[in-house]
C-alpha angles and dihedrals in degrees: 000000000000123000116247098260109189111224132126092245097047092045089050091051092048090050094048093048090052091065090067085066089060098043123009109230095033087112100062093184138356121183099166133101108328089210089064091053091048090050091056094042092052095046122096114282109280123246111230094219090052090050090053090051090048092052091051091048094050090047091053091050094057138143091030107157094334126114112253096254094053092045090051091051094050092043093056090052093047088056089055093047091050090056092047090050091051089051091050089050089059099255116153110239122175113248095239090050090047092054091046092052094047101042107016094238133113116227131201135178114277129241113264089205087066089053092049090052091050092051090048089054090049091050091055092049091048091053096248103100113191094017117140137168118010094356092058093041091052092050091049092047090053090051092049093049090053088050095055121121111226106250092237090056098050096090095053091045090052091051094046094052093041091053094046094047093044091055092048095046096047089057090060103029110030115222130192114276091241097055114123141169120211115200124208137177119237138172138203097044129132093227135060097229138001135194116217105193108205100184127244089077093295129126135182111209117198120202117199110225092189081085118064111245116229130204093231094053105035094079089053091049094051092045090047097051101032127004117055093344132070099340093047092047093050092048095048093046092047091050099041107025104028089038087054093054102264095135093172085077090066090081129062115191130194117240097027134111087263088071096053091050094046096048093044090050092047094049090055092043101098095051090044090055102037106018129233092308091065089130094062089051091048091049090060092052093049090048089056087055093049095252124129116229130164102217097181091053091049089054091051092048089051092053092046094051095045090095089065093064094108098050097094092047089051088052089054090050091049091051103040104024105029098037097236117163122244095256090056092049092047089052090050091053092046092050100049103028093039086231122165115241094259092052092047089053090050089054089049090054088061093045093051097045109115091225099039104033095108096033096092088078090066089066097041101040094030092056092047097047097042091043091054090047093048091046091054092079129063115271092255090058098046097092092050090051091049086054089061089060089055096045108032132065093238124171133202089253091055092051091049090049091053092047090049091050091051093238108179100172123094 
């Protein structure tokens, strides 16, 4: 068992590990000293209120002997952990305040006029201009059915895109020779894919086959979870930051600013790797597999549907902030996302999970914030700036500060 070394970083790690005793899965990844994890696992069950007090105390003690940037990073995550501990202790916290504490962003309800305009653009692309309601939903459903990957072909498609993206990404962002991603098929999960980072430059990526896989979205999924998304980020940070002594980067905690940064990065990953013509590239890979895919149309559909980004966050606000019942929220998702009832209920499962209920904001606000930050540099500097997301312990506050200062370099 480890001795109780008193340092801001070690105390932060102990605190974060304790949350896995309250909710399994709260610690998304830990690659630090296994003796420290064993110490926390073998300790008496933690009291949530005491964890909140501990988070506040550690926050007050910063920066200690840490450089300002590292102290700022840990401080933002202590704020998030304090809120989680208060929630676990049964304290009533408004949903908007909860999201702000976790992810350092403010959320508001979206504009339904934006959603109407996005659906109008989709109707044009689907060949039914002016269609709304059931007519539009039927056209979209037909498009999605034609876009389905036969279940028996999913595995080879996953491996083809993983291999192609791995080769492209390693040219730009070198990874250790022993890095590897193992893919597996799972069922009965509230998400479509999940990266389990195991440390030592290894990831296990689970793909949920309860959800039909589509040709237009599978490249995004592989980029998101593996190259240059979560797996690549974990590997680069383990190599550069942990290798440089920043042990706070050995832990990745749910419902913290880390998550918003990671999901925003991963949602921009495919375009970062392949450019805006990713669909044309994907079309060639599918053709090699004997599958027909219209890459240019997929790109147009993606642009048309971009205005619907905030719908799922609005659904979370309806459910947790406005007090709407689940049937109402399911209907909202069906109306604006043109989702069939079963898909809407699957989304609700994610939104009602005690651990994941606020997490949808990491995708919505993470995509927006990181997109604005990436767009703030000339096109020829975008890849270098994306590399900073992989290699640096950035936070939402830091990105906003750079945007406010008008920084246009990488």
